[in-house]
C-alpha positions in Angstrom: 50.0 -15.6 3.3 50.8 -16.5 -0.3 50.7 -14.8 -3.7 46.9 -14.2 -3.7 45.8 -10.7 -3.0 42.5 -9.9 -1.2 41.2 -8.5 -4.4 42.0 -11.6 -6.4 40.5 -14.0 -3.8 37.3 -11.9 -3.6 37.0 -11.8 -7.4 37.5 -15.6 -7.7 34.8 -16.2 -5.0 32.3 -13.9 -6.7 32.7 -15.5 -10.1 32.0 -19.0 -8.6 29.0 -18.1 -6.6 25.5 -18.4 -8.2 22.9 -16.1 -6.9 19.4 -17.4 -7.1 17.0 -15.2 -8.9 14.3 -13.8 -6.6 10.9 -15.1 -7.3 8.6 -12.8 -9.2 6.6 -10.6 -6.9 3.0 -10.1 -7.4 2.0 -6.6 -8.2 -0.7 -4.9 -6.2 -3.4 -4.5 -8.7 -0.8 -3.6 -11.4 1.0 -1.1 -9.2 -2.1 0.5 -7.8 -1.3 2.7 -4.8 -4.0 2.7 -2.1 -4.5 6.0 -0.2 -6.3 5.5 3.1 -8.4 8.4 4.4 -11.2 9.1 6.9 -13.9 10.1 4.4 -16.0 11.6 7.2 -13.4 14.4 7.7 -12.8 17.3 5.5 -9.1 16.4 5.1 -10.2 12.9 3.8 -12.6 14.5 1.3 -9.8 16.8 0.2 -7.5 13.9 -0.5 -10.3 12.1 -2.3 -10.7 15.1 -4.6 -7.0 15.3 -5.2 -6.5 11.6 -6.1 -9.9 10.5 -7.5 -9.4 9.3 -11.1 -5.6 9.5 -11.0 -4.0 6.7 -12.7 -2.5 4.2 -10.3 -4.3 5.6 -7.2 -7.3 4.4 -5.3 -8.7 6.2 -2.3 -10.0 3.9 0.4 -11.6 4.4 3.9 -9.0 3.8 6.6 -11.4 1.0 7.7 -10.0 -1.0 4.7 -6.8 -1.8 6.7 -9.0 -3.4 9.5 -11.0 -5.3 7.0 -7.8 -6.8 5.4 -6.6 -7.9 8.9 -10.0 -9.3 9.8 -10.1 -11.3 6.5 -6.5 -12.3 6.8 -5.9 -11.3 3.2 -5.5 -8.2 1.1 -8.9 -7.0 0.1 -8.8 -5.9 -3.7 -11.1 -5.3 -6.5 -11.9 -9.0 -6.4 -13.5 -8.4 -3.0 -14.8 -5.0 -4.0 -12.2 -3.4 -1.7 -14.2 -4.8 1.3 -16.8 -2.1 0.5 -14.3 0.6 1.6 -13.8 2.5 -1.6 -14.3 6.2 -1.0 -17.0 7.7 -3.4 -16.9 11.4 -2.3 -20.5 11.3 -1.2 -19.8 10.3 2.5 -21.3 12.6 5.1 -18.9 14.9 6.7 -18.8 14.9 10.5 -17.7 18.1 12.1 -15.1 18.2 14.8 -17.8 19.6 17.2 -20.2 16.7 16.4 -17.3 14.2 16.6 -16.4 15.5 20.1 -20.0 15.0 21.2 -19.8 11.3 20.2 -16.6 10.6 22.0 
């Protein structure tokens, strides 16, 4: 094999390899975390109350995901969140009423 050890060969290869820098990644609205909920359910309203006004969080109707897919692009504040931003004033639909509609 020769006088080179595995460690010396590995070290010499590493020092001669140039790793390209990854391209800068765009931030999602400056690190905004979307929280998708069904605003017509009590659990969705509870999550809205928990996260509304918290820095770095936005509460969106779960329909927002479908709107992004339909548009073929991420819907952000530039597109008014595809009109899916939860306001807390949405009408609650009870499980009983929901079952009647299904």
